[in-house]
N, C-alpha and C positions, 0 to 999 in steps of 0.2 A: 502492499500499499504507499503510495507516497505520502499521505499525512495520515496522523491518527484520527480517528473517529472522534466526533463529541464526546462519546464517554471514556475516551483515553484508549481504546482498543488500538493495537496496533498490528497484529496478525490474526487471520481467520483460518480456522482447522476444519476442513471438510472430511467426511469418509470418502470412500470412492463414487458412492453413488450420488452423493449429494454433489460432488464437484462434475460427474458426467451431466447431470441434471441442469447445472449452471451452463456448461460448454455447450449443450445441446441447444440450449434456448438463444444462443447466439448465432447458428448456423440458419440460414434462409432456407425456406421450403423450396423443393425442387421446381425447376424451371421458372423460377422467380425472376422477374426482369430487375437486374440491381441498377439500371442506368435509368435515371431520371432526367428528362429534358425540359428546359423552361426557355422562353421568350422566343424567337423566331424558329426554334427547333422542337417547341412543345406540339404535340400530336393535333391540337387544335388551333395551332397559328394561321393566320391567313396568309403569311407569305411563305410558309414551309414548302408548299409544292413548287415553288420558284426557285429554292435552293438545295432541295434534296432530289437526289437523282431517281428516276423511277425504276422500279425492278423490272428486271428482264424476265418474262417467262419462257420457259423451255417447253417446246411440245412434247409431250409424251406419245410414244408408239403405243398404239392399243391392241395390234397385234401381239400374237403368241410369238417365243423366240422360235425361230426356224431352226428345225433339227437338220443337220448335215445329213445328205443323201449317202445311203448304204450303196457300197460296192460289192458286187461278188454275188 
């Protein structure tokens, strides 16, 4: 701890489970967006379409994979 708590406590002693609970609470949920934008890069900004490049979508081939022809 950088500084003692108001009651004078300078150290904290946790069991293994208590420590894991405290550390686990700091881990973000899976697939959480950790980048937040504001100003012109915010999702609802009026100028965003002029600044951010558009996504390029690839065409998916709908057909099945072609099997190699058997010879023989």
